[in-house]
ROSE-68395 format. One record per residue (C-alpha): residue in three letters; chain; z negated, y negated, x. Coordinates in nm, 3 decimals, m for minus. Each point is the difference from the previous one (the first is absolute). Layout:
N
ALA, A, Z, Y, X
...
END
This chain:
325
MET, A, 0.132, 1.642, 1.169
LEU, A, 0.263, m0.110, 0.240
LEU, A, 0.228, m0.281, m0.109
PRO, A, 0.369, 0.080, m0.035
THR, A, 0.216, m0.103, 0.294
PRO, A, 0.288, m0.248, m0.064
SER, A, 0.249, 0.291, m0.035
ARG, A, m0.219, 0.172, m0.260
ARG, A, m0.054, m0.327, m0.195
VAL, A, 0.378, m0.021, m0.105
PRO, A, m0.018, 0.321, m0.216
THR, A, m0.347, m0.114, m0.137
ALA, A, 0.164, m0.338, m0.087
VAL, A, 0.288, 0.165, m0.166
LEU, A, m0.225, 0.207, m0.221
LEU, A, m0.208, m0.308, m0.100
LEU, A, 0.312, m0.190, m0.078
ALA, A, 0.143, 0.279, m0.212
ALA, A, m0.335, 0.013, m0.188
GLY, A, 0.023, m0.385, m0.047
GLY, A, 0.359, 0.037, m0.135
ALA, A, m0.099, 0.272, m0.239
SER, A, m0.295, m0.218, m0.119
LEU, A, 0.240, m0.288, m0.063
GLY, A, 0.220, 0.229, m0.222
MET, A, m0.312, 0.135, m0.181
GLY, A, m0.122, m0.353, m0.047
LEU, A, 0.307, m0.101, m0.179
LEU, A, m0.075, 0.263, m0.256
VAL, A, m0.342, m0.156, m0.050
PRO, A, 0.043, m0.364, 0.083
ALA, A, m0.347, m0.103, m0.114
LEU, A, m0.157, 0.202, 0.277
GLY, A, 0.228, m0.113, 0.285
PRO, A, 0.126, 0.195, 0.300
LEU, A, m0.300, m0.094, 0.225
LEU, A, m0.255, 0.156, m0.235
VAL, A, 0.229, 0.305, m0.052
ALA, A, 0.041, 0.039, 0.381
LEU, A, m0.379, m0.015, 0.046
ALA, A, m0.058, 0.260, m0.272
LEU, A, 0.276, 0.219, 0.144
GLY, A, m0.164, m0.015, 0.347
ALA, A, m0.340, 0.089, m0.145
ALA, A, 0.160, 0.298, m0.189
VAL, A, 0.167, 0.124, 0.332
ALA, A, m0.337, m0.042, 0.169
ALA, A, m0.150, 0.252, m0.226
THR, A, 0.251, 0.269, 0.102
PRO, A, 0.045, 0.194, 0.323
TRP, A, 0.310, m0.218, 0.076
ALA, A, m0.247, m0.274, 0.111
GLY, A, m0.061, 0.197, 0.319
HIS, A, 0.371, 0.018, 0.087
ALA, A, 0.069, m0.107, 0.368
ARG, A, 0.230, m0.277, m0.116
LEU, A, m0.273, m0.154, m0.226
ALA, A, m0.294, 0.052, 0.221
GLY, A, m0.084, m0.316, 0.201
HIS, A, 0.219, m0.216, m0.225
ALA, A, m0.232, m0.304, 0.010
PRO, A, 0.185, m0.190, 0.277
VAL, A, 0.330, 0.052, m0.188
THR, A, m0.153, m0.103, m0.328
ARG, A, m0.127, m0.336, 0.164
VAL, A, 0.348, m0.079, 0.144
LEU, A, 0.170, 0.064, m0.333
LEU, A, m0.252, m0.221, m0.181
ARG, A, 0.029, m0.290, 0.237
SER, A, 0.377, 0.026, m0.002
GLY, A, m0.001, m0.015, m0.381
VAL, A, m0.227, m0.313, 0.004
VAL, A, 0.258, m0.170, 0.241
LEU, A, 0.297, 0.077, m0.230
LEU, A, m0.207, m0.117, m0.300
GLY, A, 0.060, m0.357, 0.137
LEU, A, 0.371, 0.034, m0.062
ARG, A, m0.079, m0.008, m0.371
LEU, A, m0.133, m0.350, 0.023
PRO, A, 0.243, m0.291, 0.008
LEU, A, m0.207, m0.323, 0.024
GLY, A, 0.265, m0.173, m0.207
ASP, A, m0.101, 0.206, m0.302
VAL, A, m0.372, m0.070, 0.068
VAL, A, 0.063, m0.377, 0.010
ASP, A, 0.193, 0.022, m0.330
VAL, A, m0.330, 0.101, m0.163
GLY, A, m0.102, m0.356, 0.022
ALA, A, m0.314, m0.179, 0.107
GLY, A, m0.188, 0.105, m0.313
GLY, A, 0.089, 0.364, 0.031
LEU, A, m0.089, 0.010, 0.373
VAL, A, m0.344, m0.153, m0.069
VAL, A, m0.052, 0.271, m0.262
VAL, A, 0.097, 0.262, 0.257
VAL, A, m0.225, m0.128, 0.289
LEU, A, m0.311, m0.074, m0.223
THR, A, 0.019, 0.323, m0.182
LEU, A, 0.040, 0.210, 0.324
ALA, A, m0.278, m0.188, 0.180
THR, A, m0.236, 0.020, m0.308
THR, A, 0.072, 0.372, m0.067
PHE, A, m0.053, 0.090, 0.374
ALA, A, m0.323, m0.199, 0.032
VAL, A, m0.150, 0.112, m0.333
THR, A, 0.080, 0.376, 0.059
THR, A, m0.146, m0.020, 0.350
LEU, A, m0.316, m0.154, m0.132
ALA, A, m0.019, 0.249, m0.292
GLY, A, 0.047, 0.288, 0.260
ARG, A, m0.314, m0.120, 0.168
VAL, A, m0.195, m0.024, m0.315
LEU, A, 0.116, 0.348, m0.112
GLY, A, m0.081, 0.151, 0.323
VAL, A, 0.357, 0.107, 0.070
GLU, A, 0.081, 0.067, 0.375
ARG, A, 0.159, m0.305, 0.174
GLY, A, 0.318, 0.181, 0.094
LEU, A, 0.062, 0.137, m0.354
THR, A, m0.076, m0.345, m0.149
ALA, A, 0.256, m0.155, 0.245
LEU, A, 0.265, 0.250, m0.116
VAL, A, m0.070, m0.074, m0.372
ALA, A, m0.013, m0.368, 0.050
THR, A, 0.331, m0.003, 0.181
GLY, A, 0.177, 0.230, m0.231
PHE, A, m0.094, m0.171, m0.317
SER, A, 0.059, m0.348, 0.128
VAL, A, 0.325, 0.050, 0.197
CYS, A, 0.244, 0.280, m0.073
GLY, A, m0.173, 0.317, m0.101
ALA, A, 0.044, 0.329, 0.204
ALA, A, 0.219, m0.158, 0.269
ALA, A, m0.268, m0.259, 0.080
VAL, A, m0.275, 0.277, 0.003
ALA, A, 0.207, 0.199, 0.242
ALA, A, 0.073, m0.307, 0.225
VAL, A, m0.361, m0.109, 0.035
ASP, A, m0.118, 0.360, 0.059
ASP, A, 0.111, m0.057, 0.351
ALA, A, m0.261, m0.273, 0.045
VAL, A, m0.280, 0.169, m0.208
ARG, A, 0.035, 0.353, 0.132
ALA, A, m0.130, 0.124, m0.325
ARG, A, m0.041, 0.364, m0.092
GLN, A, 0.303, 0.157, m0.156
ARG, A, m0.209, 0.062, m0.314
ASP, A, m0.057, m0.378, m0.024
VAL, A, 0.372, m0.075, 0.033
ALA, A, 0.084, 0.252, m0.265
LEU, A, m0.265, m0.144, m0.238
ALA, A, 0.123, m0.357, 0.047
VAL, A, 0.371, 0.108, m0.049
ALA, A, m0.070, 0.196, m0.317
LEU, A, m0.214, m0.271, m0.147
VAL, A, 0.243, m0.289, 0.061
THR, A, 0.284, 0.215, m0.144
VAL, A, m0.197, 0.093, m0.310
HIS, A, m0.107, m0.357, m0.070
GLY, A, 0.332, m0.136, 0.072
THR, A, 0.173, 0.243, m0.243
ALA, A, m0.246, m0.106, m0.271
LEU, A, 0.091, m0.361, 0.054
VAL, A, 0.371, 0.084, m0.042
LEU, A, m0.076, 0.068, m0.362
LEU, A, m0.287, m0.237, m0.070
LEU, A, 0.126, m0.325, 0.160
PRO, A, 0.320, m0.037, m0.205
TRP, A, m0.190, 0.072, m0.317
THR, A, m0.282, m0.244, 0.090
ALA, A, 0.246, m0.264, 0.100
GLY, A, 0.165, 0.024, m0.342
ARG, A, m0.333, m0.016, m0.170
LEU, A, m0.098, m0.308, 0.201
GLY, A, 0.334, m0.181, m0.075
LEU, A, 0.107, m0.034, 0.359
ASP, A, 0.354, m0.105, 0.054
ASP, A, 0.239, 0.213, 0.203
ARG, A, m0.064, m0.189, 0.336
GLN, A, m0.389, 0.005, m0.042
ALA, A, 0.013, 0.377, m0.079
ALA, A, 0.224, 0.058, 0.300
VAL, A, m0.212, m0.179, 0.238
TRP, A, m0.319, 0.166, m0.137
ALA, A, 0.162, 0.343, 0.051
GLY, A, 0.109, m0.077, 0.346
ALA, A, m0.333, m0.147, 0.098
SER, A, m0.213, 0.287, m0.135
ILE, A, 0.174, 0.336, m0.019
HIS, A, m0.036, 0.198, 0.318
GLU, A, 0.312, 0.186, 0.101
VAL, A, 0.349, m0.160, 0.017
GLY, A, 0.152, 0.269, m0.209
GLN, A, m0.273, m0.038, m0.269
VAL, A, 0.077, m0.382, m0.005
VAL, A, 0.367, 0.079, m0.066
ALA, A, m0.096, 0.238, m0.279
ALA, A, m0.222, m0.251, m0.173
ALA, A, 0.261, m0.268, 0.041
ALA, A, 0.254, 0.211, m0.169
LEU, A, m0.237, 0.014, m0.308
LEU, A, m0.054, m0.379, 0.011
GLY, A, 0.385, m0.064, m0.026
PRO, A, 0.295, m0.047, 0.224
GLY, A, m0.086, m0.341, 0.107
ALA, A, m0.336, 0.102, 0.141
LEU, A, 0.128, 0.238, 0.272
ALA, A, 0.105, m0.235, 0.262
VAL, A, m0.312, m0.219, m0.040
ALA, A, m0.242, 0.283, m0.002
THR, A, 0.171, 0.159, 0.303
ALA, A, m0.003, m0.324, 0.200
VAL, A, m0.378, m0.055, m0.076
LYS, A, m0.077, 0.358, 0.104
LEU, A, 0.203, m0.052, 0.326
ALA, A, m0.204, m0.304, 0.072
ARG, A, m0.326, 0.208, m0.021
VAL, A, 0.159, 0.269, 0.227
LEU, A, 0.074, m0.280, 0.256
LEU, A, m0.376, m0.057, 0.038
LEU, A, m0.047, 0.362, 0.136
ALA, A, 0.001, m0.121, 0.355
PRO, A, m0.274, m0.263, m0.037
VAL, A, m0.203, 0.246, m0.213
TYR, A, 0.021, 0.264, 0.266
ALA, A, m0.131, m0.242, 0.270
VAL, A, m0.294, m0.075, m0.227
VAL, A, m0.068, 0.372, m0.070
ALA, A, 0.031, 0.083, 0.374
ARG, A, m0.251, m0.275, 0.094
GLY, A, m0.242, 0.093, m0.283
THR, A, m0.011, 0.366, 0.082
ALA, A, 0.002, m0.039, 0.392
ALA, A, m0.278, 0.187, 0.180
PRO, A, m0.307, m0.216, 0.095
ASP, A, 0.070, 0.032, 0.357
GLN, A, 0.368, m0.125, m0.026
PRO, A, 0.081, m0.352, 0.141
ARG, A, m0.050, m0.283, m0.236
GLY, A, 0.372, m0.079, 0.025
GLY, A, 0.073, 0.306, m0.215
PRO, A, 0.247, 0.267, 0.060
PRO, A, 0.350, m0.080, 0.119
VAL, A, 0.263, m0.024, m0.261
PRO, A, 0.174, 0.339, 0.009
TRP, A, 0.374, 0.048, 0.047
PHE, A, 0.080, 0.099, m0.350
VAL, A, m0.152, m0.313, m0.150
ILE, A, 0.206, m0.208, 0.238
GLY, A, 0.308, 0.210, m0.093
PHE, A, m0.079, m0.065, m0.364
ALA, A, 0.008, m0.379, 0.053
LEU, A, 0.325, 0.027, 0.213
ALA, A, 0.155, 0.212, m0.281
VAL, A, m0.085, m0.269, m0.254
ALA, A, 0.162, m0.252, 0.220
VAL, A, 0.316, 0.205, 0.047
ARG, A, 0.029, 0.055, m0.387
SER, A, m0.051, m0.366, m0.058
ALA, A, 0.271, m0.088, 0.253
GLY, A, 0.250, 0.177, m0.199
VAL, A, 0.180, 0.173, 0.285
LEU, A, m0.021, 0.360, m0.133
PRO, A, 0.267, 0.113, m0.253
THR, A, m0.107, 0.133, m0.346
ALA, A, 0.100, 0.363, 0.103
VAL, A, m0.242, m0.015, 0.300
LEU, A, m0.280, m0.143, m0.202
ASP, A, 0.050, 0.272, m0.278
VAL, A, m0.032, 0.272, 0.264
ALA, A, m0.301, m0.164, 0.151
ASP, A, m0.162, m0.024, m0.345
GLY, A, 0.032, 0.376, m0.054
ALA, A, m0.110, 0.071, 0.348
THR, A, m0.316, m0.211, m0.048
THR, A, m0.098, 0.218, m0.300
VAL, A, 0.078, 0.333, 0.179
LEU, A, m0.198, m0.103, 0.315
LEU, A, m0.309, m0.115, m0.200
ALA, A, 0.026, 0.319, m0.213
ALA, A, 0.029, 0.213, 0.306
ALA, A, m0.305, m0.162, 0.141
MET, A, m0.187, 0.053, m0.320
PHE, A, 0.101, 0.370, 0.010
GLY, A, m0.154, 0.020, 0.342
LEU, A, m0.328, m0.157, m0.114
GLY, A, m0.004, 0.244, m0.281
LEU, A, 0.022, 0.291, 0.242
GLY, A, m0.344, m0.093, 0.135
LEU, A, m0.149, m0.010, m0.360
ARG, A, m0.184, 0.265, m0.193
VAL, A, m0.009, m0.065, m0.377
ARG, A, m0.345, 0.123, m0.018
ASP, A, m0.105, m0.276, 0.239
LEU, A, 0.097, m0.253, m0.269
LEU, A, m0.244, 0.141, m0.259
PRO, A, m0.210, m0.119, m0.150
LEU, A, 0.155, m0.341, m0.018
PRO, A, m0.258, m0.259, 0.122
ARG, A, m0.119, m0.228, m0.288
GLY, A, m0.027, m0.298, 0.237
VAL, A, 0.370, 0.024, 0.090
LEU, A, 0.112, 0.038, m0.358
ALA, A, m0.210, m0.305, m0.086
LEU, A, 0.145, m0.187, 0.295
SER, A, 0.361, 0.077, m0.100
ALA, A, m0.081, m0.134, m0.353
VAL, A, m0.148, m0.317, 0.142
ALA, A, 0.319, m0.052, 0.209
THR, A, 0.229, 0.052, m0.289
ALA, A, m0.199, m0.234, m0.228
THR, A, m0.016, m0.262, 0.276
VAL, A, 0.380, 0.009, 0.085
THR, A, 0.108, m0.004, m0.365
GLY, A, m0.269, m0.258, m0.120
THR, A, 0.050, m0.234, 0.292
SER, A, 0.374, m0.005, m0.008
LEU, A, 0.002, m0.038, m0.388
LEU, A, m0.225, m0.312, 0.026
LEU, A, 0.218, m0.148, 0.280
VAL, A, 0.320, 0.060, m0.184
LEU, A, m0.131, m0.166, m0.312
ALA, A, m0.106, m0.302, 0.206
LEU, A, 0.302, m0.035, 0.243
VAL, A, 0.307, 0.169, m0.147
END
């Protein structure tokens, strides 16, 4: 299939962005699912219809990659370093150790369970960093099958949604104070939106703390990407590892710009919405290459791996919270 020329990519991008915007609206109706999973499902639904062969959708892959990478760059504008510092030394230690432990244990469990290395990397990153957005970001390094991306996104969304309900209830049973519960939520629940939902159940004082802790996890996306890229590199690739891609550098620069405080609130609000739309548009594009029948039956090894990842991120963060917060 011939790739679309630059002049033909613009209408394709417009269609994907429209689908991303629609997914954002639909996601607002079902907040627990989130717009990225909705966009992936919508793309898969379109893929099962004759519309998938439309000239404007055929050869969408290059456009999908650009939208995804642009969304990752703008994601950095959500991360003011001042808020991360306010988490405190104990909270930051909880974040770093939880992420490192979850990533390492999930990677090891993937080998034991016989899950493919690329799919294991997607699950390990999504469950340890920031859910579907992290899965989509490291897919560029892993070059996984679209089926694997869909599986990882679906599993991280389902587990994160369950934690929105279970974690506040468990925190109450354990007698955690508001700050401990908020740090636990931010350090363990997968999606930013899911953290906000859980914090709302914990109480008004928990929202700022939980969100800041979650942003500290998202900040570690760049180093995790580097680890994944090196770990999944081809055997004949130079030992120095692949070069840092432009969108990871852009992500770091966006964090610096946000932290400098030079952008007005109105611009940041627009960028925040654009980030979600871009990532949702990219997930819609990924869904266009997916056939639902390809997901079935769900591999038992991946289901077990996602359970291990969730148990590790929640258990490790809880023990660290009890010890340090």
